[in-house]
Kinemage of the C-alpha trace (Angstrom):
@kinemage 1
@onewidth
@group {chain A} dominant
@subgroup {mainchain}
@vectorlist {calphas} color= white
{ca met a 1} P -25.188 14.155 -14.921
{ca met a 2} L -22.963 17.037 -16.072
{ca asn a 3} L -24.146 18.841 -19.225
{ca ala a 4} L -22.065 19.085 -22.396
{ca arg a 5} L -20.716 22.541 -21.607
{ca gln a 6} L -19.484 21.525 -18.171
{ca ser a 7} L -17.840 18.359 -19.492
{ca gly a 8} L -16.299 20.236 -22.408
{ca ser a 9} L -14.832 22.864 -20.113
{ca leu a 10} L -13.171 20.225 -17.936
{ca leu a 11} L -11.851 18.220 -20.901
{ca leu a 12} L -10.499 21.322 -22.651
{ca gly a 13} L -8.645 22.342 -19.509
{ca leu a 14} L -7.143 18.889 -19.104
{ca ser a 15} L -6.096 18.787 -22.787
{ca leu a 16} L -4.268 22.083 -22.471
{ca leu a 17} L -2.550 20.885 -19.311
{ca gln a 18} L -1.227 17.816 -21.107
{ca phe a 19} L 0.783 20.021 -23.459
{ca ala a 20} L 2.160 22.047 -20.552
{ca ser a 21} L 2.994 19.221 -18.137
{ca pro a 22} L 2.064 15.506 -18.456
{ca thr a 23} L 2.544 14.945 -14.723
{ca met a 24} L 0.360 17.909 -13.831
{ca ala a 25} L -2.317 16.749 -16.280
{ca gln a 26} L -2.422 13.258 -14.790
{ca asp a 27} L -2.688 14.637 -11.280
{ca met a 28} L -5.450 17.052 -12.254
{ca gln a 29} L -7.355 14.339 -14.110
{ca met a 30} L -7.260 12.125 -11.025
{ca arg a 31} L -8.507 14.950 -8.812
{ca val a 32} L -11.330 15.839 -11.209
{ca gln a 33} L -12.456 12.196 -11.297
{ca glu a 34} L -12.427 11.992 -7.514
{ca asn a 35} L -14.560 15.130 -7.215
{ca leu a 36} L -17.004 13.804 -9.801
{ca asp a 37} L -17.296 10.679 -7.650
{ca ala a 38} L -17.951 12.863 -4.614
{ca cys a 39} L -20.881 14.547 -6.379
{ca arg a 40} L -22.423 11.258 -7.474
{ca arg a 41} L -23.166 10.321 -3.882
{ca phe a 42} L -26.158 12.714 -3.816
{ca asp a 43} L -29.492 11.010 -4.580
{ca asn a 44} L -31.283 14.348 -4.955
{ca val a 45} L -30.917 15.542 -8.571
{ca glu a 46} L -30.847 19.262 -7.733
{ca arg a 47} L -28.168 18.863 -5.102
{ca arg a 48} L -26.138 16.636 -7.403
{ca leu a 49} L -26.241 19.229 -10.200
{ca ala a 50} L -25.394 21.995 -7.737
{ca cys a 51} L -22.398 19.953 -6.630
{ca tyr a 52} L -21.234 19.608 -10.247
{ca asp a 53} L -21.636 23.385 -10.717
{ca ala a 54} L -19.364 24.001 -7.729
{ca leu a 55} L -16.527 21.987 -9.243
{ca pro a 56} L -13.535 24.110 -10.292
{ca gly a 57} L -13.547 24.479 -14.074
{ca ala a 58} L -17.172 23.463 -14.488
{ca arg a 59} L -19.163 26.629 -13.772
{ca val a 60} L -22.127 27.621 -15.953
{ca thr a 61} L -23.098 31.293 -15.987
{ca gly a 62} L -25.713 32.872 -18.240
{ca gly a 63} L -25.948 29.808 -20.458
{ca ala a 64} L -22.267 29.897 -21.457
{ca ala a 65} L -19.530 27.787 -19.919
{ca thr a 66} L -16.866 29.820 -18.171
{ca val a 67} L -13.896 28.662 -16.153
{ca asp a 68} L -14.050 29.689 -12.524
{ca thr a 69} L -10.969 28.552 -10.620
{ca glu a 70} L -12.190 30.193 -7.402
{ca pro a 71} L -15.679 28.834 -6.600
{ca ala a 72} L -17.416 30.371 -3.622
{ca ala a 73} L -16.043 29.159 -0.314
{ca glu a 74} L -19.522 28.371 0.996
{ca glu a 75} L -20.149 26.141 -2.021
{ca met a 76} L -16.953 24.205 -1.455
{ca ala a 77} L -17.768 23.858 2.245
{ca glu a 78} L -21.309 22.642 1.570
{ca phe a 79} L -20.234 19.830 -0.720
{ca ala a 80} L -17.080 18.977 1.237
{ca phe a 81} L -14.832 18.060 -1.656
{ca pro a 82} L -11.977 15.766 -0.572
{ca val a 83} L -8.871 17.223 0.987
{ca pro a 84} L -8.836 19.754 -0.598
{ca leu a 85} L -9.509 18.613 -4.189
{ca gly a 86} L -8.732 14.919 -3.968
{ca arg a 87} L -9.155 11.985 -1.660
{ca ser a 88} L -6.278 10.904 0.497
{ca pro a 89} L -4.324 7.781 -0.469
{ca met a 90} L -5.614 5.971 2.628
{ca thr a 91} L -9.239 6.730 1.753
{ca arg a 92} L -8.790 5.515 -1.813
{ca arg a 93} L -6.790 2.425 -0.856
{ca trp a 94} L -9.266 1.189 1.754
{ca glu a 95} L -12.460 2.621 0.174
{ca leu a 96} L -13.462 4.535 3.276
{ca asp a 97} L -16.353 6.594 1.874
{ca asp a 98} L -19.331 6.133 -0.425
{ca ala a 99} L -17.612 7.537 -3.512
{ca thr a 100} L -14.651 5.146 -3.289
{ca his a 101} L -16.629 2.099 -2.150
{ca gly a 102} L -16.158 -0.389 -5.010
{ca gly a 103} L -17.816 -3.659 -5.954
{ca leu a 104} L -17.113 -7.277 -5.085
{ca leu a 105} L -14.426 -9.489 -6.645
{ca arg a 106} L -12.736 -6.624 -8.465
{ca ile a 107} L -8.942 -6.806 -8.332
{ca arg a 108} L -7.195 -3.913 -6.551
{ca thr a 109} L -3.581 -3.323 -5.644
{ca tyr a 110} L -2.668 -3.998 -2.020
{ca tyr a 111} L 0.878 -3.535 -0.722
{ca pro a 112} L 3.486 -1.824 -2.958
{ca ile a 113} L 4.343 -3.413 -6.306
{ca tyr a 114} L 7.995 -3.002 -7.218
{ca ala a 115} L 11.084 -4.506 -8.846
{ca leu a 116} L 14.639 -4.067 -7.593
{ca pro a 117} L 16.968 -5.336 -10.348
{ca val a 118} L 19.920 -4.715 -8.037
{ca lys a 119} L 19.951 -5.530 -4.311
{ca tyr a 120} L 23.178 -5.823 -2.339
{ca ser a 121} L 23.518 -7.784 0.929
{ca ser a 122} L 26.247 -7.163 3.479
{ca asp a 123} L 26.131 -10.798 4.693
{ca arg a 124} L 25.016 -13.647 2.434
{ca his a 125} L 22.956 -16.344 4.177
{ca glu a 126} L 24.653 -19.376 2.692
{ca gln a 127} L 23.639 -22.040 5.232
{ca pro a 128} L 20.129 -21.389 6.622
{ca ser a 129} L 19.224 -23.186 9.834
{ca thr a 130} L 16.652 -23.213 12.645
{ca pro a 131} L 16.431 -25.133 15.943
{ca thr a 132} L 14.729 -27.945 13.976
{ca arg a 133} L 16.251 -27.557 10.492
{ca gln a 134} L 19.825 -27.576 9.139
{ca ser a 135} L 20.469 -27.129 5.420
{ca arg a 136} L 23.483 -27.714 3.229
{ca glu a 137} L 25.711 -24.792 2.294
{ca phe a 138} L 24.973 -22.706 -0.815
{ca glu a 139} L 27.204 -20.469 -2.888
{ca leu a 140} L 25.419 -17.136 -3.203
{ca asp a 141} L 26.203 -13.791 -4.794
{ca ser a 142} L 26.069 -10.633 -2.720
{ca val a 143} L 24.045 -8.924 -5.478
{ca glu a 144} L 20.658 -10.277 -6.516
{ca ala a 145} L 17.243 -9.048 -7.696
{ca lys a 146} L 14.038 -8.668 -5.696
{ca phe a 147} L 10.448 -7.993 -6.663
{ca gln a 148} L 7.041 -7.848 -4.986
{ca leu a 149} L 3.503 -8.339 -6.315
{ca ser a 150} L 0.469 -7.660 -4.114
{ca leu a 151} L -3.267 -7.707 -4.883
{ca lys a 152} L -6.546 -7.782 -2.985
{ca thr a 153} L -10.243 -8.187 -3.729
{ca lys a 154} L -13.403 -7.533 -1.762
{ca leu a 155} L -15.305 -10.692 -0.810
{ca trp a 156} L -18.189 -9.176 1.179
{ca asp a 157} L -19.478 -5.615 1.256
{ca asn a 158} L -21.042 -3.961 4.331
{ca leu a 159} L -21.214 -6.961 6.645
{ca ile a 160} L -23.002 -4.981 9.387
{ca gly a 161} L -25.141 -2.058 8.277
{ca asp a 162} L -23.029 0.166 6.023
{ca asn a 163} L -19.702 -0.958 7.501
{ca gly a 164} L -17.446 -3.984 7.657
{ca asp a 165} L -15.882 -5.197 4.402
{ca ile a 166} L -14.262 -8.627 4.076
{ca trp a 167} L -11.211 -8.763 1.827
{ca gly a 168} L -8.905 -11.428 0.485
{ca gly a 169} L -5.274 -10.496 -0.200
{ca tyr a 170} L -2.214 -12.079 -1.750
{ca thr a 171} L 1.382 -10.873 -1.650
{ca gln a 172} L 4.430 -12.546 -3.175
{ca val a 173} L 8.034 -11.480 -2.611
{ca ser a 174} L 10.891 -13.096 -4.547
{ca asn a 175} L 14.653 -12.870 -4.141
{ca trp a 176} L 16.394 -13.980 -7.321
{ca gln a 177} L 20.092 -14.770 -7.730
{ca ala a 178} L 19.863 -13.295 -11.219
{ca tyr a 179} L 23.607 -12.760 -11.613
{ca asn a 180} L 24.717 -16.159 -10.316
{ca ser a 181} L 26.777 -17.778 -13.097
{ca asp a 182} L 25.766 -21.335 -12.127
{ca ser a 183} L 21.981 -21.436 -12.592
{ca ala a 184} L 20.561 -18.046 -11.492
{ca pro a 185} L 18.092 -19.684 -9.058
{ca phe a 186} L 15.292 -18.029 -7.135
{ca arg a 187} L 16.904 -18.058 -3.704
{ca glu a 188} L 13.690 -17.406 -1.768
{ca thr a 189} L 10.038 -16.710 -2.587
{ca asn a 190} L 7.528 -15.901 0.148
{ca tyr a 191} L 3.799 -16.481 -0.394
{ca met a 192} L 1.366 -14.557 1.810
{ca pro a 193} L -2.379 -15.182 1.351
{ca glu a 194} L -4.663 -13.560 3.896
{ca val a 195} L -8.272 -12.729 4.700
{ca phe a 196} L -9.327 -9.755 6.802
{ca leu a 197} L -12.246 -7.642 7.950
{ca ser a 198} L -11.889 -3.874 7.411
{ca trp a 199} L -13.937 -1.603 9.677
{ca arg a 200} L -14.192 2.157 9.078
{ca thr a 201} L -13.768 4.176 12.275
{ca gly a 202} L -13.265 7.898 11.524
{ca val a 203} L -12.161 9.048 14.990
{ca asp a 204} L -10.116 12.233 15.412
{ca leu a 205} L -7.046 11.780 17.622
{ca gly a 206} L -5.348 15.196 17.710
{ca pro a 207} L -3.305 15.718 14.525
{ca leu a 208} L -4.180 12.217 13.276
{ca arg a 209} L -7.484 10.665 12.309
{ca trp a 210} L -8.044 6.997 13.082
{ca gln a 211} L -9.556 5.895 9.779
{ca phe a 212} L -9.929 2.117 10.028
{ca val a 213} L -8.995 -1.112 11.770
{ca asn a 214} L -8.371 -4.399 9.939
{ca leu a 215} L -8.675 -7.764 11.697
{ca gly a 216} L -7.103 -10.586 9.729
{ca leu a 217} L -5.449 -13.976 9.436
{ca ile a 218} L -2.282 -14.237 7.336
{ca his a 219} L -0.284 -17.294 6.316
{ca gln a 220} L 3.324 -16.868 5.230
{ca ser a 221} L 5.508 -19.635 3.824
{ca asn a 222} L 8.290 -20.177 1.325
{ca gly a 223} L 6.773 -23.264 -0.288
{ca arg a 224} L 9.898 -25.356 0.217
{ca gly a 225} L 10.341 -28.745 1.824
{ca glu a 226} L 12.470 -30.474 4.425
{ca asp a 227} L 15.385 -28.444 5.814
{ca leu a 228} L 14.515 -25.235 3.897
{ca ser a 229} L 10.833 -25.102 4.853
{ca arg a 230} L 9.717 -21.969 6.717
{ca ser a 231} L 6.160 -20.937 7.609
{ca trp a 232} L 3.938 -19.343 10.215
{ca asn a 233} L 0.371 -18.086 10.701
{ca arg a 234} L -0.661 -14.899 12.443
{ca leu a 235} L -3.812 -13.202 13.661
{ca tyr a 236} L -3.350 -9.449 13.413
{ca ala a 237} L -5.032 -6.106 13.866
{ca met a 238} L -3.951 -3.176 11.699
{ca phe a 239} L -4.811 0.344 12.842
{ca gly a 240} L -4.688 3.015 10.114
{ca leu a 241} L -4.141 6.622 11.228
{ca glu a 242} L -3.973 9.508 8.786
{ca gly a 243} L -2.490 12.995 8.992
{ca lys a 244} L -2.181 15.758 6.423
{ca asp a 245} L 0.857 14.276 4.654
{ca thr a 246} L 1.635 11.305 6.896
{ca asp a 247} L 0.002 7.901 7.396
{ca val a 248} L 0.712 5.598 10.333
{ca tyr a 249} L -0.052 1.861 10.380
{ca ile a 250} L 0.223 -0.031 13.686
{ca arg a 251} L -0.044 -3.816 13.379
{ca pro a 252} L 0.249 -6.116 16.426
{ca trp a 253} L -0.037 -9.878 15.852
{ca ile a 254} L -0.035 -13.259 17.603
{ca arg a 255} L 1.137 -16.576 16.146
{ca val a 256} L -1.569 -19.264 15.729
{ca leu a 257} L -2.411 -22.644 14.170
{ca glu a 258} L 1.041 -24.225 14.243
{ca glu a 259} L 1.737 -27.925 13.884
{ca ser a 260} L 3.828 -29.901 16.379
{ca asp a 261} L 6.609 -30.283 13.793
{ca asp a 262} L 7.461 -26.589 13.649
{ca asp a 263} L 9.826 -25.369 10.905
{ca asn a 264} L 10.851 -22.304 12.884
{ca pro a 265} L 9.799 -22.463 16.564
{ca asp a 266} L 11.791 -19.372 17.553
{ca ile a 267} L 10.547 -17.042 14.796
{ca glu a 268} L 8.841 -14.646 17.245
{ca asp a 269} L 12.191 -14.050 18.975
{ca tyr a 270} L 13.418 -12.386 15.778
{ca met a 271} L 10.230 -11.124 14.093
{ca gly a 272} L 8.586 -9.878 17.276
{ca tyr a 273} L 4.889 -9.348 17.907
{ca gly a 274} L 4.026 -6.547 15.511
{ca asp a 275} L 5.324 -3.782 13.296
{ca leu a 276} L 4.968 -0.047 12.766
{ca arg a 277} L 4.891 1.640 9.356
{ca val a 278} L 5.039 5.393 8.735
{ca val a 279} L 4.515 6.858 5.250
{ca his a 280} L 5.225 10.512 4.505
{ca arg a 281} L 4.412 12.259 1.225
{ca arg a 282} L 6.526 15.264 0.293
{ca gly a 283} L 5.400 16.624 -3.058
{ca asn a 284} L 5.698 13.763 -5.555
{ca his a 285} L 8.089 11.863 -3.304
{ca asp a 286} L 7.046 9.075 -0.917
{ca leu a 287} L 9.165 8.326 2.153
{ca gly a 288} L 8.545 5.248 4.264
{ca leu a 289} L 9.726 3.654 7.484
{ca leu a 290} L 8.973 0.112 8.681
{ca thr a 291} L 10.199 -1.163 12.021
{ca arg a 292} L 9.678 -4.089 14.374
{ca tyr a 293} L 11.421 -4.904 17.622
{ca asn a 294} L 11.298 -7.610 20.281
{ca val a 295} L 12.352 -5.908 23.507
{ca ser a 296} L 12.888 -9.121 25.480
{ca glu a 297} L 15.277 -10.556 22.851
{ca asn a 298} L 16.770 -7.235 21.684
{ca lys a 299} L 16.189 -8.174 18.046
{ca gly a 300} L 14.378 -6.348 15.292
{ca ala a 301} L 14.575 -4.689 11.896
{ca leu a 302} L 14.349 -1.308 10.193
{ca gln a 303} L 13.440 -0.583 6.582
{ca leu a 304} L 13.578 2.819 4.851
{ca asp a 305} L 11.884 3.488 1.495
{ca trp a 306} L 12.125 6.356 -0.993
{ca his a 307} L 9.978 6.600 -4.122
{ca trp a 308} L 10.437 9.487 -6.598
{ca pro a 309} L 8.746 10.323 -9.935
{ca leu a 310} L 10.009 8.839 -13.202
{ca val a 311} L 7.376 8.499 -15.961
{ca gly a 312} L 3.617 8.383 -15.441
{ca asp a 313} L 2.806 6.086 -12.522
{ca leu a 314} L 6.324 4.627 -12.530
{ca lys a 315} L 8.542 5.811 -9.686
{ca gly a 316} L 12.173 5.233 -8.867
{ca tyr a 317} L 12.637 3.262 -5.673
{ca val a 318} L 15.431 2.789 -3.145
{ca gln a 319} L 14.965 0.292 -0.299
{ca leu a 320} L 17.335 0.087 2.692
{ca phe a 321} L 16.907 -2.764 5.184
{ca thr a 322} L 18.892 -3.679 8.265
{ca gly a 323} L 18.210 -6.354 10.886
{ca tyr a 324} L 16.496 -9.753 10.958
{ca gly a 325} L 13.826 -11.124 8.636
{ca glu a 326} L 14.502 -9.506 5.261
{ca ser a 327} L 12.841 -12.673 3.914
{ca leu a 328} L 11.363 -15.707 5.659
{ca ile a 329} L 14.443 -17.899 5.135
{ca asp a 330} L 16.435 -15.059 6.740
{ca tyr a 331} L 14.178 -14.620 9.782
{ca asn a 332} L 17.098 -15.414 12.144
{ca his a 333} L 19.853 -13.922 9.968
{ca lys a 334} L 21.051 -10.340 10.456
{ca gln a 335} L 22.125 -8.336 7.415
{ca thr a 336} L 21.948 -4.957 5.730
{ca thr a 337} L 20.618 -4.737 2.179
{ca val a 338} L 20.289 -1.870 -0.302
{ca gly a 339} L 18.097 -2.222 -3.384
{ca leu a 340} L 17.569 0.064 -6.374
{ca gly a 341} L 14.747 -0.180 -8.880
{ca ala a 342} L 11.260 1.112 -9.641
{ca ser a 343} L 7.746 0.851 -8.223
{ca leu a 344} L 4.303 0.963 -9.835
{ca val a 345} L 2.328 1.073 -6.585
{ca gln a 346} L 3.340 2.749 -3.338
{ca trp a 347} L 1.724 3.064 0.075
C-alpha cells in the first residue's frame, strides 16, 4: 500500500486542482485511480511499492514527500502505465486487463445512456405495416422525446483459463409523444436483452489493435400485440478495434429462432446483416458514426452523434439519423430525425 506521505501528496494535488478547474480535477482523479489499479496487479511487495513510487506526484525522496511530475522514463516504461496515464475507454468498458477486471453480478453501464427531450422527424410513421401486419392510422406529432437506458453485468468470469467472460445485457429505447395534446403516449419502446461471451484478443493490426471479440444472442421486441407487434432474434459477433483516439466496432449478425407467424418477415431487407460503429474522441468531445447497409436491397441507415462537456459527467448530445430502422416499429420506414439533449454515458 502507499504510505501516508505518498497519499497526502496525491490528495493535496487533487484538492488544489479542484479550485483551479473542476473538469481537470475529475480527469486527473480518474487517471490517478487507474494508475493505482495498475500498480495493484503486482503480487511482489517490493515491485508494487516501486510502482507506487514511480507514479507522478507520489515520489518519496530522503524521507520527505516531494512532487515529481517527470518520473524517470525507464521507470514509466518498466511499469507500463496505461496510455499514457490512463486506460483507454475500450479497456475500461470491457475490462480487458487485470486492473479493470471486476467481479460478478455488479451492474455496469453498457451502451450510451441519454435523454433527448426534443427529437424532430421529417416523416411521421402514422400507419405502421409489414407483409403480415396492418395497423390503424395514428395522429402523431413531428416532435417527440427519446431516451435510452443500457446496463450489463458479468455472469461468469474467466471461462477458459484467464479469458472468456460471460455477460448479460439489457438496453431499452423509448420514443415518447411527450408534446401530443391528446394523451402523450409512448409511441414505441424497444426492449433488448442479450447474453454474450467476451474474449480478449490483443492483436496489433497496423494503426489499430484488435482488443476483443464478443459472441452473443440478442432479442429485440417492442412488447406490443397483434398488428403492432415487432420482434426478431440475432446471433452476432462484435469485433472491437482500438486506435489512439478512435475505436471501431464491426458487428455482423444472422437472424435466428423465429416462429412461423413472423411479425416482420422482411426485416433483414431493411436492417441488413450487420453494422459498423466508429467513435472518435477529440479532446472532451465524442464523435460517433453508426451505419448499416443491405447492398442487395439498397437500403440502410446512417447515424451521427456528437457529445460535448456540460457539467461533471453530463454531456450535451446531438443525434442525427437518416434511413430505415430508427426504432423497431420503423424498421421499414425511411425518415430523417434530429434530437437534442444530454448523455450520462458515451461510447
